[in-house]
C-alpha positions in Angstrom: 7.0 67.4 14.8 4.8 67.1 11.8 4.6 70.8 10.9 7.3 73.3 10.4 7.4 76.5 12.5 5.9 79.1 10.2 4.5 82.5 11.3 4.1 81.5 14.9 4.8 78.7 17.3 3.8 75.1 16.7 0.2 74.2 17.9 -0.7 71.4 20.3 -3.9 70.4 22.1 -4.1 68.5 25.4 -7.4 66.5 25.8 -8.5 66.1 29.4 -9.3 62.4 30.0 -12.0 63.2 32.6 -15.7 63.7 32.5 -15.9 62.2 29.0 -16.1 58.8 27.4 -13.8 56.8 25.1 -15.8 57.5 22.0 -15.6 61.2 22.5 -11.9 61.1 23.3 -11.1 59.1 20.1 -13.2 61.4 18.0 -11.4 64.4 19.4 -7.9 63.2 18.7 -8.8 62.0 15.2 -10.3 65.4 14.5 -7.3 67.2 15.9 -5.0 65.1 13.8 -7.1 65.8 10.7 -6.9 69.6 11.4 -3.1 69.4 11.2 -2.1 70.2 14.8 1.5 69.6 15.6 0.9 67.6 18.8 -1.8 65.9 20.8 -1.5 65.3 24.5 -3.3 63.9 27.5 -2.4 64.0 31.2 -1.4 61.3 33.6 -3.8 61.2 36.6 -6.0 58.5 38.1 -8.8 60.7 39.4 -10.5 63.9 38.1 -8.8 66.9 39.5 -11.5 69.4 38.5 -15.2 69.0 38.7 -16.9 65.9 40.3 -14.1 63.9 42.0 -16.1 60.7 41.4 -16.6 61.5 37.7 -15.3 59.5 34.7 -11.6 59.3 34.2 -9.2 57.3 32.0 -5.6 56.2 32.3 -2.9 58.0 30.3 -0.8 55.3 28.7 -3.7 53.1 27.6 -5.1 56.2 25.8 -1.7 57.0 24.3 -1.5 53.4 22.8 -4.9 53.9 21.2 -3.9 57.5 20.0 -0.8 56.1 18.4 -2.7 53.9 16.1 -5.7 56.2 15.6 -3.6 59.2 14.4 -1.1 59.6 11.5 0.6 63.0 11.7 0.8 64.7 15.0 3.3 64.1 17.7 1.7 62.7 20.8 2.6 62.5 24.4 1.9 62.8 28.1 1.8 66.3 29.6 3.1 65.0 31.9 3.5 61.4 33.1 4.1 61.0 36.9 7.2 58.9 37.4 6.0 57.9 40.9 3.2 55.9 39.4 5.2 53.2 37.6 8.5 51.5 37.8 10.9 53.6 35.6 12.2 50.6 33.8 8.7 49.6 32.9 7.7 53.1 32.0 10.6 53.3 29.5 9.5 50.0 27.9 5.9 51.4 27.7 7.1 54.6 26.1 9.3 52.7 23.6 6.3 50.5 22.6 4.0 53.4 22.1 6.6 55.1 20.1 6.9 52.1 17.9 3.1 52.0 17.5 3.0 55.6 16.4 5.9 55.3 14.0 8.2 57.5 16.0 5.9 60.3 17.1 6.0 60.1 20.9 7.2 62.8 23.2 7.9 61.4 26.6 6.7 64.1 29.1 7.6 63.5 32.7 6.9 65.1 36.0 7.3 64.5 39.7 3.6 64.5 40.6 1.6 66.8 42.8 -1.9 65.4 43.3 -1.8 63.8 46.8 -5.4 62.4 46.6 -4.6 60.0 43.7 -1.5 58.7 45.4 -3.5 57.9 48.5 -6.4 56.4 46.6 -4.0 54.0 44.7 -1.8 53.1 47.7 1.2 55.0 46.4 3.5 56.9 48.8 3.5 60.7 48.7 6.6 62.0 50.4 7.6 65.6 50.8 8.8 67.8 47.9 12.5 67.1 48.4 12.1 63.4 48.5 9.7 63.5 45.5 12.3 65.5 43.5 15.1 63.1 44.5 13.0 60.1 43.3 12.0 62.0 40.1 15.6 62.8 39.1 16.6 59.2 39.7 13.7 58.0 37.6 14.6 60.2 34.7 18.1 58.9 34.7 16.9 55.3 34.9 14.4 55.8 32.1 17.0 57.2 29.8 19.4 54.4 30.6 16.8 51.7 30.0 15.7 53.2 26.7 19.3 52.8 25.5 19.2 49.1 26.3 15.8 48.1 24.8 15.6 45.9 21.7 14.2 47.3 19.6 14.6 50.8 20.7 12.3 53.7 20.0 11.2 54.1 16.4 11.9 57.9 16.5 14.0 60.3 18.4 11.7 60.0 21.5 12.4 63.5 22.9 12.2 63.8 26.7 10.1 66.7 28.0 10.1 67.8 31.7 7.2 69.9 33.0 7.3 72.3 35.9 8.6 75.6 37.1 10.8 74.9 40.1 13.7 77.3 39.9 16.2 75.1 41.7 15.6 71.4 41.3 13.2 71.1 38.3 15.0 73.5 36.0 18.4 72.2 36.9 17.1 68.7 35.9 15.7 70.1 32.7 19.1 71.6 31.9 20.8 68.3 32.5 18.4 65.8 31.0 15.6 67.2 28.9 15.1 68.0 25.2 12.0 70.1 25.9 10.6 72.1 28.9 6.9 72.8 29.4 5.4 75.4 31.7 1.7 75.9 32.5 1.1 79.4 33.9 -2.7 79.3 34.6 -2.2 80.5 38.2 0.3 83.3 37.4 -0.7 87.0 37.6 1.5 87.7 34.5 2.0 84.4 32.7 4.2 85.7 29.9 6.5 87.6 32.3 6.9 84.5 34.5 7.6 82.3 31.5 10.3 84.6 30.3 11.8 84.8 33.8 11.8 81.0 34.2 13.2 80.5 30.7 16.1 82.8 31.8 16.6 80.7 34.9 16.8 77.7 32.7 19.4 79.4 30.5 21.5 80.0 33.6 21.3 76.3 34.6 22.3 75.2 31.1 25.3 77.4 31.4 26.2 76.0 34.8 26.0 72.4 33.7 27.8 73.1 30.4 24.9 72.8 28.0 23.9 75.0 25.1 20.5 76.6 26.2 19.4 76.4 22.6 19.3 72.6 22.9 16.2 72.8 25.2 13.0 73.7 23.4 10.6 75.9 25.4 6.9 75.1 25.3 3.9 76.4 27.2 0.4 75.2 27.9 -2.5 77.6 28.0 -6.2 77.6 28.8 -8.7 78.3 26.0 -9.3 81.8 27.3 -5.6 82.7 27.0 -5.1 83.0 23.2 -4.4 86.7 23.7 -1.1 85.7 25.3 0.3 83.6 22.4 2.1 86.4 20.7 3.8 87.3 24.0 4.8 83.7 24.7 6.3 83.4 21.2 8.3 86.5 21.7 9.5 85.1 25.0 10.9 82.0 23.2 8.0 79.5 23.2 8.3 77.3 20.1 5.0 75.5 20.8 1.8 76.4 22.5 -0.6 73.7 23.7 -4.2 74.4 24.5 -5.5 72.5 27.5 -9.0 71.4 26.4 -11.8 69.9 28.6 -14.6 67.8 27.2 -16.7 68.3 25.1 -13.5 69.3 23.1 -14.5 72.3 21.2 -11.7 72.5 18.6 -12.6 75.9 17.4 -10.1 77.4 19.9 -7.4 75.1 18.3 -8.4 76.4 14.8 -8.0 80.0 16.0 -4.5 79.2 17.4 -3.6 77.6 14.1 -4.6 80.8 12.3 -2.2 82.7 14.6 0.5 80.2 13.6 -0.2 80.6 9.9 -0.9 76.9 9.4 -1.8 75.6 5.9 -5.5 75.5 5.4 -6.3 77.6 8.5 
């Protein structure tokens, strides 16, 4: 990441690629990079999943390619990219290429997918939860294997992030395969307590598979109205907090979060 952990967790922003236009998106990620955020993210969907279902929407990896050459400092990534959407070998190649374009700043965020409507609209199968997790685990292993064979390889470390809170399958896979884990607690009654509990479950899985729990960085995504929770998340072990930001991308909430972190110039 571009900034060191100072008084608080690292700061990221996720820019929703819906109900906006390309110019507004590019201006937002350039402005966020200039502010000194540690990371800039987008999501991987094909349809809006809030607001007008027929509204404007843009594809994740095309945006990440542009973001890679438009920015200079922040890490960038998909929070998260659905492995069901693309052949895992091809996805690994795409990620390697974007990492090269960014000079080694990509974080490869992956997830199993949950939004049935976009699978149906794009002619993609949407099996039950167990089958989706089986396919997800196999895709993660395939992506890692393909990354090791590409020439050239990634320009940087290309850390693998897995998002989700499934106590059995998802967190076990995080323990086995991921460098980072992200959780988004917008629907939780007590987000900090649930994050702490899930992080403990992840610790247990790490111990069971023979991995040091300290090798998996814990990150969390929040809504703009949840800044009051940042201190609690940090105390519970979050090393990075990402604000999920809809258009028109008011970055003042990001500036407030950077002040909590103690970033230079905040």
